[in-house]
mmCIF file of the N, C-alpha and C atoms, coordinates in Angstrom:
data_MODEL
# 
_entry.id   MODEL 
# 
loop_
_atom_site.group_PDB 
_atom_site.id 
_atom_site.type_symbol 
_atom_site.label_atom_id 
_atom_site.label_alt_id 
_atom_site.label_comp_id 
_atom_site.label_asym_id 
_atom_site.label_entity_id 
_atom_site.label_seq_id 
_atom_site.pdbx_PDB_ins_code 
_atom_site.Cartn_x 
_atom_site.Cartn_y 
_atom_site.Cartn_z 
_atom_site.occupancy 
_atom_site.B_iso_or_equiv 
_atom_site.pdbx_formal_charge 
_atom_site.auth_seq_id 
_atom_site.auth_comp_id 
_atom_site.auth_asym_id 
_atom_site.auth_atom_id 
_atom_site.pdbx_PDB_model_num 
ATOM 1   N N  . UNK A 1 1  ? -1.186 32.313 -10.650 1.00 0.00 ? 1  UNK A N  1 
ATOM 2   C CA . UNK A 1 1  ? 0.101  32.972 -10.585 1.00 0.00 ? 1  UNK A CA 1 
ATOM 3   C C  . UNK A 1 1  ? 1.055  32.235 -11.523 1.00 0.00 ? 1  UNK A C  1 
ATOM 4   N N  . UNK A 1 2  ? 1.724  32.972 -12.387 1.00 0.00 ? 2  UNK A N  1 
ATOM 5   C CA . UNK A 1 2  ? 2.750  32.384 -13.240 1.00 0.00 ? 2  UNK A CA 1 
ATOM 6   C C  . UNK A 1 2  ? 3.993  32.160 -12.394 1.00 0.00 ? 2  UNK A C  1 
ATOM 7   N N  . UNK A 1 3  ? 4.486  30.920 -12.401 1.00 0.00 ? 3  UNK A N  1 
ATOM 8   C CA . UNK A 1 3  ? 5.638  30.591 -11.567 1.00 0.00 ? 3  UNK A CA 1 
ATOM 9   C C  . UNK A 1 3  ? 6.413  29.449 -12.197 1.00 0.00 ? 3  UNK A C  1 
ATOM 10  N N  . UNK A 1 4  ? 7.653  29.335 -11.794 1.00 0.00 ? 4  UNK A N  1 
ATOM 11  C CA . UNK A 1 4  ? 8.512  28.231 -12.209 1.00 0.00 ? 4  UNK A CA 1 
ATOM 12  C C  . UNK A 1 4  ? 8.851  27.403 -10.982 1.00 0.00 ? 4  UNK A C  1 
ATOM 13  N N  . UNK A 1 5  ? 8.736  26.091 -11.112 1.00 0.00 ? 5  UNK A N  1 
ATOM 14  C CA . UNK A 1 5  ? 9.121  25.180 -10.037 1.00 0.00 ? 5  UNK A CA 1 
ATOM 15  C C  . UNK A 1 5  ? 10.356 24.409 -10.470 1.00 0.00 ? 5  UNK A C  1 
ATOM 16  N N  . UNK A 1 6  ? 11.258 24.208 -9.534  1.00 0.00 ? 6  UNK A N  1 
ATOM 17  C CA . UNK A 1 6  ? 12.442 23.388 -9.765  1.00 0.00 ? 6  UNK A CA 1 
ATOM 18  C C  . UNK A 1 6  ? 12.511 22.391 -8.615  1.00 0.00 ? 6  UNK A C  1 
ATOM 19  N N  . UNK A 1 7  ? 12.596 21.109 -8.956  1.00 0.00 ? 7  UNK A N  1 
ATOM 20  C CA . UNK A 1 7  ? 12.619 20.052 -7.958  1.00 0.00 ? 7  UNK A CA 1 
ATOM 21  C C  . UNK A 1 7  ? 13.853 19.185 -8.181  1.00 0.00 ? 7  UNK A C  1 
ATOM 22  N N  . UNK A 1 8  ? 14.598 18.916 -7.107  1.00 0.00 ? 8  UNK A N  1 
ATOM 23  C CA . UNK A 1 8  ? 15.800 18.091 -7.184  1.00 0.00 ? 8  UNK A CA 1 
ATOM 24  C C  . UNK A 1 8  ? 15.711 16.961 -6.176  1.00 0.00 ? 8  UNK A C  1 
ATOM 25  N N  . UNK A 1 9  ? 16.138 15.776 -6.578  1.00 0.00 ? 9  UNK A N  1 
ATOM 26  C CA . UNK A 1 9  ? 16.385 14.671 -5.653  1.00 0.00 ? 9  UNK A CA 1 
ATOM 27  C C  . UNK A 1 9  ? 17.881 14.390 -5.755  1.00 0.00 ? 9  UNK A C  1 
ATOM 28  N N  . UNK A 1 10 ? 18.589 14.483 -4.637  1.00 0.00 ? 10 UNK A N  1 
ATOM 29  C CA . UNK A 1 10 ? 20.045 14.326 -4.630  1.00 0.00 ? 10 UNK A CA 1 
ATOM 30  C C  . UNK A 1 10 ? 20.432 13.112 -3.804  1.00 0.00 ? 10 UNK A C  1 
ATOM 31  N N  . UNK A 1 11 ? 21.331 12.308 -4.327  1.00 0.00 ? 11 UNK A N  1 
ATOM 32  C CA . UNK A 1 11 ? 21.833 11.139 -3.617  1.00 0.00 ? 11 UNK A CA 1 
ATOM 33  C C  . UNK A 1 11 ? 23.346 11.249 -3.571  1.00 0.00 ? 11 UNK A C  1 
ATOM 34  N N  . UNK A 1 12 ? 23.887 11.400 -2.354  1.00 0.00 ? 12 UNK A N  1 
ATOM 35  C CA . UNK A 1 12 ? 25.337 11.479 -2.159  1.00 0.00 ? 12 UNK A CA 1 
ATOM 36  C C  . UNK A 1 12 ? 25.728 10.379 -1.184  1.00 0.00 ? 12 UNK A C  1 
ATOM 37  N N  . UNK A 1 13 ? 26.210 9.255  -1.720  1.00 0.00 ? 13 UNK A N  1 
ATOM 38  C CA . UNK A 1 13 ? 26.531 8.124  -0.858  1.00 0.00 ? 13 UNK A CA 1 
ATOM 39  C C  . UNK A 1 13 ? 25.264 7.605  -0.205  1.00 0.00 ? 13 UNK A C  1 
ATOM 40  N N  . UNK A 1 14 ? 25.236 7.599  1.128   1.00 0.00 ? 14 UNK A N  1 
ATOM 41  C CA . UNK A 1 14 ? 24.075 7.112  1.872   1.00 0.00 ? 14 UNK A CA 1 
ATOM 42  C C  . UNK A 1 14 ? 23.056 8.215  2.170   1.00 0.00 ? 14 UNK A C  1 
ATOM 43  N N  . UNK A 1 15 ? 23.342 9.440  1.769   1.00 0.00 ? 15 UNK A N  1 
ATOM 44  C CA . UNK A 1 15 ? 22.488 10.579 2.117   1.00 0.00 ? 15 UNK A CA 1 
ATOM 45  C C  . UNK A 1 15 ? 21.597 10.956 0.932   1.00 0.00 ? 15 UNK A C  1 
ATOM 46  N N  . UNK A 1 16 ? 20.298 10.994 1.184   1.00 0.00 ? 16 UNK A N  1 
ATOM 47  C CA . UNK A 1 16 ? 19.325 11.438 0.189   1.00 0.00 ? 16 UNK A CA 1 
ATOM 48  C C  . UNK A 1 16 ? 18.720 12.748 0.667   1.00 0.00 ? 16 UNK A C  1 
ATOM 49  N N  . UNK A 1 17 ? 18.656 13.711 -0.232  1.00 0.00 ? 17 UNK A N  1 
ATOM 50  C CA . UNK A 1 17 ? 18.025 14.985 0.114   1.00 0.00 ? 17 UNK A CA 1 
ATOM 51  C C  . UNK A 1 17 ? 17.184 15.458 -1.065  1.00 0.00 ? 17 UNK A C  1 
ATOM 52  N N  . UNK A 1 18 ? 16.232 16.322 -0.735  1.00 0.00 ? 18 UNK A N  1 
ATOM 53  C CA . UNK A 1 18 ? 15.327 16.875 -1.737  1.00 0.00 ? 18 UNK A CA 1 
ATOM 54  C C  . UNK A 1 18 ? 15.344 18.389 -1.624  1.00 0.00 ? 18 UNK A C  1 
ATOM 55  N N  . UNK A 1 19 ? 15.329 19.061 -2.772  1.00 0.00 ? 19 UNK A N  1 
ATOM 56  C CA . UNK A 1 19 ? 15.338 20.520 -2.833  1.00 0.00 ? 19 UNK A CA 1 
ATOM 57  C C  . UNK A 1 19 ? 14.197 20.952 -3.753  1.00 0.00 ? 19 UNK A C  1 
ATOM 58  N N  . UNK A 1 20 ? 13.345 21.811 -3.249  1.00 0.00 ? 20 UNK A N  1 
ATOM 59  C CA . UNK A 1 20 ? 12.202 22.304 -4.004  1.00 0.00 ? 20 UNK A CA 1 
ATOM 60  C C  . UNK A 1 20 ? 12.241 23.828 -4.011  1.00 0.00 ? 20 UNK A C  1 
ATOM 61  N N  . UNK A 1 21 ? 12.007 24.415 -5.173  1.00 0.00 ? 21 UNK A N  1 
ATOM 62  C CA . UNK A 1 21 ? 12.016 25.876 -5.310  1.00 0.00 ? 21 UNK A CA 1 
ATOM 63  C C  . UNK A 1 21 ? 10.831 26.313 -6.168  1.00 0.00 ? 21 UNK A C  1 
ATOM 64  N N  . UNK A 1 22 ? 10.210 27.416 -5.788  1.00 0.00 ? 22 UNK A N  1 
ATOM 65  C CA . UNK A 1 22 ? 9.176  28.051 -6.593  1.00 0.00 ? 22 UNK A CA 1 
ATOM 66  C C  . UNK A 1 22 ? 9.546  29.524 -6.705  1.00 0.00 ? 22 UNK A C  1 
ATOM 67  N N  . UNK A 1 23 ? 9.575  30.018 -7.930  1.00 0.00 ? 23 UNK A N  1 
ATOM 68  C CA . UNK A 1 23 ? 9.895  31.427 -8.188  1.00 0.00 ? 23 UNK A CA 1 
ATOM 69  C C  . UNK A 1 23 ? 8.805  32.028 -9.068  1.00 0.00 ? 23 UNK A C  1 
ATOM 70  N N  . UNK A 1 24 ? 8.226  33.133 -8.600  1.00 0.00 ? 24 UNK A N  1 
ATOM 71  C CA . UNK A 1 24 ? 7.205  33.846 -9.362  1.00 0.00 ? 24 UNK A CA 1 
ATOM 72  C C  . UNK A 1 24 ? 7.597  35.317 -9.416  1.00 0.00 ? 24 UNK A C  1 
ATOM 73  N N  . UNK A 1 25 ? 7.728  35.886 -10.621 1.00 0.00 ? 25 UNK A N  1 
ATOM 74  C CA . UNK A 1 25 ? 8.178  37.271 -10.734 1.00 0.00 ? 25 UNK A CA 1 
ATOM 75  C C  . UNK A 1 25 ? 7.163  38.284 -10.217 1.00 0.00 ? 25 UNK A C  1 
ATOM 76  N N  . UNK A 1 26 ? 5.891  37.910 -10.165 1.00 0.00 ? 26 UNK A N  1 
ATOM 77  C CA . UNK A 1 26 ? 4.880  38.849 -9.689  1.00 0.00 ? 26 UNK A CA 1 
ATOM 78  C C  . UNK A 1 26 ? 4.554  39.904 -10.727 1.00 0.00 ? 26 UNK A C  1 
ATOM 79  N N  . UNK A 1 27 ? 3.738  40.848 -10.309 1.00 0.00 ? 27 UNK A N  1 
ATOM 80  C CA . UNK A 1 27 ? 3.328  41.963 -11.159 1.00 0.00 ? 27 UNK A CA 1 
ATOM 81  C C  . UNK A 1 27 ? 3.454  43.235 -10.328 1.00 0.00 ? 27 UNK A C  1 
ATOM 82  N N  . UNK A 1 28 ? 4.445  44.086 -10.638 1.00 0.00 ? 28 UNK A N  1 
ATOM 83  C CA . UNK A 1 28 ? 4.672  45.287 -9.833  1.00 0.00 ? 28 UNK A CA 1 
ATOM 84  C C  . UNK A 1 28 ? 3.488  46.257 -9.796  1.00 0.00 ? 28 UNK A C  1 
ATOM 85  N N  . UNK A 1 29 ? 2.548  46.111 -10.722 1.00 0.00 ? 29 UNK A N  1 
ATOM 86  C CA . UNK A 1 29 ? 1.427  47.052 -10.760 1.00 0.00 ? 29 UNK A CA 1 
ATOM 87  C C  . UNK A 1 29 ? 0.293  46.685 -9.802  1.00 0.00 ? 29 UNK A C  1 
ATOM 88  N N  . UNK A 1 30 ? 0.392  45.525 -9.146  1.00 0.00 ? 30 UNK A N  1 
ATOM 89  C CA . UNK A 1 30 ? -0.672 45.116 -8.232  1.00 0.00 ? 30 UNK A CA 1 
ATOM 90  C C  . UNK A 1 30 ? -0.114 44.342 -7.042  1.00 0.00 ? 30 UNK A C  1 
ATOM 91  N N  . UNK A 1 31 ? -0.666 44.601 -5.874  1.00 0.00 ? 31 UNK A N  1 
ATOM 92  C CA . UNK A 1 31 ? -0.261 43.862 -4.677  1.00 0.00 ? 31 UNK A CA 1 
ATOM 93  C C  . UNK A 1 31 ? -0.836 42.454 -4.657  1.00 0.00 ? 31 UNK A C  1 
ATOM 94  N N  . UNK A 1 32 ? -1.803 42.177 -5.515  1.00 0.00 ? 32 UNK A N  1 
ATOM 95  C CA . UNK A 1 32 ? -2.439 40.866 -5.550  1.00 0.00 ? 32 UNK A CA 1 
ATOM 96  C C  . UNK A 1 32 ? -1.541 39.800 -6.167  1.00 0.00 ? 32 UNK A C  1 
ATOM 97  N N  . UNK A 1 33 ? -0.466 40.209 -6.847  1.00 0.00 ? 33 UNK A N  1 
ATOM 98  C CA . UNK A 1 33 ? 0.461  39.260 -7.468  1.00 0.00 ? 33 UNK A CA 1 
ATOM 99  C C  . UNK A 1 33 ? 1.888  39.634 -7.078  1.00 0.00 ? 33 UNK A C  1 
ATOM 100 N N  . UNK A 1 34 ? 2.285  39.322 -5.841  1.00 0.00 ? 34 UNK A N  1 
ATOM 101 C CA . UNK A 1 34 ? 3.616  39.718 -5.370  1.00 0.00 ? 34 UNK A CA 1 
ATOM 102 C C  . UNK A 1 34 ? 4.724  38.828 -5.928  1.00 0.00 ? 34 UNK A C  1 
ATOM 103 N N  . UNK A 1 35 ? 5.934  39.373 -5.942  1.00 0.00 ? 35 UNK A N  1 
ATOM 104 C CA . UNK A 1 35 ? 7.111  38.552 -6.218  1.00 0.00 ? 35 UNK A CA 1 
ATOM 105 C C  . UNK A 1 35 ? 7.165  37.492 -5.123  1.00 0.00 ? 35 UNK A C  1 
ATOM 106 N N  . UNK A 1 36 ? 7.379  36.237 -5.508  1.00 0.00 ? 36 UNK A N  1 
ATOM 107 C CA . UNK A 1 36 ? 7.362  35.150 -4.534  1.00 0.00 ? 36 UNK A CA 1 
ATOM 108 C C  . UNK A 1 36 ? 8.537  34.222 -4.779  1.00 0.00 ? 36 UNK A C  1 
ATOM 109 N N  . UNK A 1 37 ? 9.225  33.853 -3.708  1.00 0.00 ? 37 UNK A N  1 
ATOM 110 C CA . UNK A 1 37 ? 10.298 32.861 -3.765  1.00 0.00 ? 37 UNK A CA 1 
ATOM 111 C C  . UNK A 1 37 ? 10.131 31.948 -2.553  1.00 0.00 ? 37 UNK A C  1 
ATOM 112 N N  . UNK A 1 38 ? 9.937  30.662 -2.817  1.00 0.00 ? 38 UNK A N  1 
ATOM 113 C CA . UNK A 1 38 ? 9.724  29.685 -1.749  1.00 0.00 ? 38 UNK A CA 1 
ATOM 114 C C  . UNK A 1 38 ? 10.694 28.539 -1.964  1.00 0.00 ? 38 UNK A C  1 
ATOM 115 N N  . UNK A 1 39 ? 11.279 28.055 -0.871  1.00 0.00 ? 39 UNK A N  1 
ATOM 116 C CA . UNK A 1 39 ? 12.129 26.873 -0.975  1.00 0.00 ? 39 UNK A CA 1 
ATOM 117 C C  . UNK A 1 39 ? 11.828 25.927 0.173   1.00 0.00 ? 39 UNK A C  1 
ATOM 118 N N  . UNK A 1 40 ? 11.965 24.631 -0.104  1.00 0.00 ? 40 UNK A N  1 
ATOM 119 C CA . UNK A 1 40 ? 11.816 23.589 0.902   1.00 0.00 ? 40 UNK A CA 1 
ATOM 120 C C  . UNK A 1 40 ? 13.021 22.678 0.761   1.00 0.00 ? 40 UNK A C  1 
ATOM 121 N N  . UNK A 1 41 ? 13.759 22.498 1.838   1.00 0.00 ? 41 UNK A N  1 
ATOM 122 C CA . UNK A 1 41 ? 14.958 21.667 1.837   1.00 0.00 ? 41 UNK A CA 1 
ATOM 123 C C  . UNK A 1 41 ? 14.741 20.520 2.813   1.00 0.00 ? 41 UNK A C  1 
ATOM 124 N N  . UNK A 1 42 ? 14.805 19.299 2.319   1.00 0.00 ? 42 UNK A N  1 
ATOM 125 C CA . UNK A 1 42 ? 14.649 18.111 3.155   1.00 0.00 ? 42 UNK A CA 1 
ATOM 126 C C  . UNK A 1 42 ? 15.939 17.313 3.080   1.00 0.00 ? 42 UNK A C  1 
ATOM 127 N N  . UNK A 1 43 ? 16.636 17.210 4.193   1.00 0.00 ? 43 UNK A N  1 
ATOM 128 C CA . UNK A 1 43 ? 17.942 16.565 4.228   1.00 0.00 ? 43 UNK A CA 1 
ATOM 129 C C  . UNK A 1 43 ? 19.025 17.621 4.307   1.00 0.00 ? 43 UNK A C  1 
ATOM 130 N N  . UNK A 1 44 ? 20.103 17.267 4.963   1.00 0.00 ? 44 UNK A N  1 
ATOM 131 C CA . UNK A 1 44 ? 21.200 18.216 5.178   1.00 0.00 ? 44 UNK A CA 1 
ATOM 132 C C  . UNK A 1 44 ? 22.375 17.875 4.272   1.00 0.00 ? 44 UNK A C  1 
ATOM 133 N N  . UNK A 1 45 ? 23.202 18.852 4.022   1.00 0.00 ? 45 UNK A N  1 
ATOM 134 C CA . UNK A 1 45 ? 24.420 18.615 3.241   1.00 0.00 ? 45 UNK A CA 1 
ATOM 135 C C  . UNK A 1 45 ? 25.651 18.871 4.104   1.00 0.00 ? 45 UNK A C  1 
ATOM 136 N N  . UNK A 1 46 ? 25.517 18.601 5.393   1.00 0.00 ? 46 UNK A N  1 
ATOM 137 C CA . UNK A 1 46 ? 26.615 18.828 6.329   1.00 0.00 ? 46 UNK A CA 1 
ATOM 138 C C  . UNK A 1 46 ? 27.554 17.625 6.351   1.00 0.00 ? 46 UNK A C  1 
ATOM 139 N N  . UNK A 1 47 ? 28.845 17.841 6.133   1.00 0.00 ? 47 UNK A N  1 
ATOM 140 C CA . UNK A 1 47 ? 29.786 16.719 6.154   1.00 0.00 ? 47 UNK A CA 1 
ATOM 141 C C  . UNK A 1 47 ? 29.991 16.156 7.563   1.00 0.00 ? 47 UNK A C  1 
ATOM 142 N N  . UNK A 1 48 ? 29.598 16.911 8.593   1.00 0.00 ? 48 UNK A N  1 
ATOM 143 C CA . UNK A 1 48 ? 29.777 16.464 9.971   1.00 0.00 ? 48 UNK A CA 1 
ATOM 144 C C  . UNK A 1 48 ? 28.639 15.584 10.473  1.00 0.00 ? 48 UNK A C  1 
ATOM 145 N N  . UNK A 1 49 ? 27.504 15.591 9.789   1.00 0.00 ? 49 UNK A N  1 
ATOM 146 C CA . UNK A 1 49 ? 26.339 14.832 10.246  1.00 0.00 ? 49 UNK A CA 1 
ATOM 147 C C  . UNK A 1 49 ? 26.446 13.369 9.829   1.00 0.00 ? 49 UNK A C  1 
ATOM 148 N N  . UNK A 1 50 ? 25.925 12.495 10.677  1.00 0.00 ? 50 UNK A N  1 
ATOM 149 C CA . UNK A 1 50 ? 25.845 11.070 10.344  1.00 0.00 ? 50 UNK A CA 1 
ATOM 150 C C  . UNK A 1 50 ? 24.801 10.902 9.245   1.00 0.00 ? 50 UNK A C  1 
ATOM 151 N N  . UNK A 1 51 ? 24.967 9.898  8.364   1.00 0.00 ? 51 UNK A N  1 
ATOM 152 C CA . UNK A 1 51 ? 24.008 9.722  7.265   1.00 0.00 ? 51 UNK A CA 1 
ATOM 153 C C  . UNK A 1 51 ? 22.556 9.631  7.733   1.00 0.00 ? 51 UNK A C  1 
ATOM 154 N N  . UNK A 1 52 ? 22.299 8.947  8.846   1.00 0.00 ? 52 UNK A N  1 
ATOM 155 C CA . UNK A 1 52 ? 20.913 8.818  9.314   1.00 0.00 ? 52 UNK A CA 1 
ATOM 156 C C  . UNK A 1 52 ? 20.350 10.151 9.826   1.00 0.00 ? 52 UNK A C  1 
ATOM 157 N N  . UNK A 1 53 ? 21.229 11.078 10.201  1.00 0.00 ? 53 UNK A N  1 
ATOM 158 C CA . UNK A 1 53 ? 20.789 12.408 10.629  1.00 0.00 ? 53 UNK A CA 1 
ATOM 159 C C  . UNK A 1 53 ? 20.664 13.366 9.443   1.00 0.00 ? 53 UNK A C  1 
ATOM 160 N N  . UNK A 1 54 ? 21.489 13.173 8.434   1.00 0.00 ? 54 UNK A N  1 
ATOM 161 C CA . UNK A 1 54 ? 21.542 14.104 7.303   1.00 0.00 ? 54 UNK A CA 1 
ATOM 162 C C  . UNK A 1 54 ? 20.540 13.770 6.207   1.00 0.00 ? 54 UNK A C  1 
ATOM 163 N N  . UNK A 1 55 ? 20.141 12.514 6.105   1.00 0.00 ? 55 UNK A N  1 
ATOM 164 C CA . UNK A 1 55 ? 19.238 12.129 5.027   1.00 0.00 ? 55 UNK A CA 1 
ATOM 165 C C  . UNK A 1 55 ? 17.830 12.663 5.279   1.00 0.00 ? 55 UNK A C  1 
ATOM 166 N N  . UNK A 1 56 ? 17.069 12.823 4.228   1.00 0.00 ? 56 UNK A N  1 
ATOM 167 C CA . UNK A 1 56 ? 15.705 13.338 4.341   1.00 0.00 ? 56 UNK A CA 1 
ATOM 168 C C  . UNK A 1 56 ? 14.871 12.437 5.250   1.00 0.00 ? 56 UNK A C  1 
ATOM 169 N N  . UNK A 1 57 ? 14.023 13.028 6.100   1.00 0.00 ? 57 UNK A N  1 
ATOM 170 C CA . UNK A 1 57 ? 13.185 12.207 6.974   1.00 0.00 ? 57 UNK A CA 1 
ATOM 171 C C  . UNK A 1 57 ? 12.041 11.513 6.231   1.00 0.00 ? 57 UNK A C  1 
ATOM 172 N N  . UNK A 1 58 ? 11.809 11.879 4.979   1.00 0.00 ? 58 UNK A N  1 
ATOM 173 C CA . UNK A 1 58 ? 10.744 11.267 4.184   1.00 0.00 ? 58 UNK A CA 1 
ATOM 174 C C  . UNK A 1 58 ? 11.307 10.792 2.848   1.00 0.00 ? 58 UNK A C  1 
ATOM 175 N N  . UNK A 1 59 ? 10.602 9.852  2.212   1.00 0.00 ? 59 UNK A N  1 
ATOM 176 C CA . UNK A 1 59 ? 11.019 9.378  0.895   1.00 0.00 ? 59 UNK A CA 1 
ATOM 177 C C  . UNK A 1 59 ? 10.535 10.362 -0.178  1.00 0.00 ? 59 UNK A C  1 
ATOM 178 N N  . UNK A 1 60 ? 10.780 10.026 -1.445  1.00 0.00 ? 60 UNK A N  1 
ATOM 179 C CA . UNK A 1 60 ? 10.433 10.946 -2.537  1.00 0.00 ? 60 UNK A CA 1 
ATOM 180 C C  . UNK A 1 60 ? 8.937  11.252 -2.574  1.00 0.00 ? 60 UNK A C  1 
ATOM 181 N N  . UNK A 1 61 ? 8.103  10.236 -2.394  1.00 0.00 ? 61 UNK A N  1 
ATOM 182 C CA . UNK A 1 61 ? 6.654  10.461 -2.404  1.00 0.00 ? 61 UNK A CA 1 
ATOM 183 C C  . UNK A 1 61 ? 6.245  11.391 -1.260  1.00 0.00 ? 61 UNK A C  1 
ATOM 184 N N  . UNK A 1 62 ? 6.824  11.190 -0.088  1.00 0.00 ? 62 UNK A N  1 
ATOM 185 C CA . UNK A 1 62 ? 6.523  12.048 1.056   1.00 0.00 ? 62 UNK A CA 1 
ATOM 186 C C  . UNK A 1 62 ? 7.007  13.471 0.842   1.00 0.00 ? 62 UNK A C  1 
ATOM 187 N N  . UNK A 1 63 ? 8.161  13.614 0.197   1.00 0.00 ? 63 UNK A N  1 
ATOM 188 C CA . UNK A 1 63 ? 8.696  14.947 -0.092  1.00 0.00 ? 63 UNK A CA 1 
ATOM 189 C C  . UNK A 1 63 ? 7.781  15.692 -1.064  1.00 0.00 ? 63 UNK A C  1 
ATOM 190 N N  . UNK A 1 64 ? 7.329  15.006 -2.109  1.00 0.00 ? 64 UNK A N  1 
ATOM 191 C CA . UNK A 1 64 ? 6.415  15.634 -3.073  1.00 0.00 ? 64 UNK A CA 1 
ATOM 192 C C  . UNK A 1 64 ? 5.075  15.975 -2.424  1.00 0.00 ? 64 UNK A C  1 
ATOM 193 N N  . UNK A 1 65 ? 4.593  15.104 -1.547  1.00 0.00 ? 65 UNK A N  1 
ATOM 194 C CA . UNK A 1 65 ? 3.339  15.367 -0.847  1.00 0.00 ? 65 UNK A CA 1 
ATOM 195 C C  . UNK A 1 65 ? 3.470  16.602 0.047   1.00 0.00 ? 65 UNK A C  1 
ATOM 196 N N  . UNK A 1 66 ? 4.601  16.728 0.726   1.00 0.00 ? 66 UNK A N  1 
ATOM 197 C CA . UNK A 1 66 ? 4.847  17.890 1.579   1.00 0.00 ? 66 UNK A CA 1 
ATOM 198 C C  . UNK A 1 66 ? 4.894  19.169 0.752   1.00 0.00 ? 66 UNK A C  1 
ATOM 199 N N  . UNK A 1 67 ? 5.618  19.132 -0.365  1.00 0.00 ? 67 UNK A N  1 
ATOM 200 C CA . UNK A 1 67 ? 5.732  20.300 -1.245  1.00 0.00 ? 67 UNK A CA 1 
ATOM 201 C C  . UNK A 1 67 ? 4.358  20.710 -1.777  1.00 0.00 ? 67 UNK A C  1 
ATOM 202 N N  . UNK A 1 68 ? 3.590  19.736 -2.263  1.00 0.00 ? 68 UNK A N  1 
ATOM 203 C CA . UNK A 1 68 ? 2.258  20.044 -2.790  1.00 0.00 ? 68 UNK A CA 1 
ATOM 204 C C  . UNK A 1 68 ? 1.351  20.622 -1.707  1.00 0.00 ? 68 UNK A C  1 
ATOM 205 N N  . UNK A 1 69 ? 1.416  20.072 -0.494  1.00 0.00 ? 69 UNK A N  1 
ATOM 206 C CA . UNK A 1 69 ? 0.606  20.597 0.612   1.00 0.00 ? 69 UNK A CA 1 
ATOM 207 C C  . UNK A 1 69 ? 1.001  22.036 0.932   1.00 0.00 ? 69 UNK A C  1 
ATOM 208 N N  . UNK A 1 70 ? 2.302  22.311 0.916   1.00 0.00 ? 70 UNK A N  1 
ATOM 209 C CA . UNK A 1 70 ? 2.776  23.673 1.176   1.00 0.00 ? 70 UNK A CA 1 
ATOM 210 C C  . UNK A 1 70 ? 2.234  24.645 0.132   1.00 0.00 ? 70 UNK A C  1 
ATOM 211 N N  . UNK A 1 71 ? 2.407  24.309 -1.145  1.00 0.00 ? 71 UNK A N  1 
ATOM 212 C CA . UNK A 1 71 ? 1.960  25.217 -2.209  1.00 0.00 ? 71 UNK A CA 1 
ATOM 213 C C  . UNK A 1 71 ? 0.445  25.385 -2.216  1.00 0.00 ? 71 UNK A C  1 
ATOM 214 N N  . UNK A 1 72 ? -0.289 24.308 -1.948  1.00 0.00 ? 72 UNK A N  1 
ATOM 215 C CA . UNK A 1 72 ? -1.751 24.387 -1.951  1.00 0.00 ? 72 UNK A CA 1 
ATOM 216 C C  . UNK A 1 72 ? -2.304 25.154 -0.753  1.00 0.00 ? 72 UNK A C  1 
ATOM 217 N N  . UNK A 1 73 ? -1.467 25.398 0.244   1.00 0.00 ? 73 UNK A N  1 
ATOM 218 C CA . UNK A 1 73 ? -1.925 26.133 1.427   1.00 0.00 ? 73 UNK A CA 1 
ATOM 219 C C  . UNK A 1 73 ? -1.778 27.654 1.273   1.00 0.00 ? 73 UNK A C  1 
ATOM 220 N N  . UNK A 1 74 ? -1.109 28.104 0.222   1.00 0.00 ? 74 UNK A N  1 
ATOM 221 C CA . UNK A 1 74 ? -0.881 29.539 0.037   1.00 0.00 ? 74 UNK A CA 1 
ATOM 222 C C  . UNK A 1 74 ? -2.151 30.240 -0.433  1.00 0.00 ? 74 UNK A C  1 
ATOM 223 N N  . UNK A 1 75 ? -2.483 31.324 0.245   1.00 0.00 ? 75 UNK A N  1 
ATOM 224 C CA . UNK A 1 75 ? -3.664 32.114 -0.092  1.00 0.00 ? 75 UNK A CA 1 
ATOM 225 C C  . UNK A 1 75 ? -3.354 33.593 0.130   1.00 0.00 ? 75 UNK A C  1 
ATOM 226 N N  . UNK A 1 76 ? -4.041 34.444 -0.591  1.00 0.00 ? 76 UNK A N  1 
ATOM 227 C CA . UNK A 1 76 ? -3.991 35.867 -0.272  1.00 0.00 ? 76 UNK A CA 1 
ATOM 228 C C  . UNK A 1 76 ? -4.745 36.076 1.030   1.00 0.00 ? 76 UNK A C  1 
ATOM 229 N N  . UNK A 1 77 ? -4.180 36.816 1.926   1.00 0.00 ? 77 UNK A N  1 
ATOM 230 C CA . UNK A 1 77 ? -4.834 37.097 3.198   1.00 0.00 ? 77 UNK A CA 1 
ATOM 231 C C  . UNK A 1 77 ? -6.038 38.003 2.940   1.00 0.00 ? 77 UNK A C  1 
ATOM 232 N N  . UNK A 1 78 ? -7.230 37.639 3.440   1.00 0.00 ? 78 UNK A N  1 
ATOM 233 C CA . UNK A 1 78 ? -8.415 38.481 3.230   1.00 0.00 ? 78 UNK A CA 1 
ATOM 234 C C  . UNK A 1 78 ? -8.180 39.897 3.756   1.00 0.00 ? 78 UNK A C  1 
ATOM 235 N N  . UNK A 1 79 ? -8.533 40.867 2.944   1.00 0.00 ? 79 UNK A N  1 
ATOM 236 C CA . UNK A 1 79 ? -8.379 42.261 3.337   1.00 0.00 ? 79 UNK A CA 1 
ATOM 237 C C  . UNK A 1 79 ? -6.975 42.811 3.171   1.00 0.00 ? 79 UNK A C  1 
ATOM 238 N N  . UNK A 1 80 ? -6.042 41.999 2.679   1.00 0.00 ? 80 UNK A N  1 
ATOM 239 C CA . UNK A 1 80 ? -4.655 42.455 2.546   1.00 0.00 ? 80 UNK A CA 1 
ATOM 240 C C  . UNK A 1 80 ? -4.459 43.325 1.313   1.00 0.00 ? 80 UNK A C  1 
ATOM 241 N N  . UNK A 1 81 ? -5.316 43.192 0.335   1.00 0.00 ? 81 UNK A N  1 
ATOM 242 C CA . UNK A 1 81 ? -5.161 43.943 -0.909  1.00 0.00 ? 81 UNK A CA 1 
ATOM 243 C C  . UNK A 1 81 ? -6.245 44.982 -1.026  1.00 0.00 ? 81 UNK A C  1 
# 
């Protein structure tokens, strides 16, 4: 699948967060290549949260591992097409 990935690591004071996005335009002529948009957000951007609550629960390596595991788990459902 042709897709674009965008990955951000954000540090605001004591709060670290990670933002991951995958966008694939798909192919309208076939159900086997659907339009796809996936996002993973680790860490909050809430001004009311304490830094230990708002920061990502994992470090950068853990965030990348989670993202890769998510993307590698995607499959076409058998019999769906």
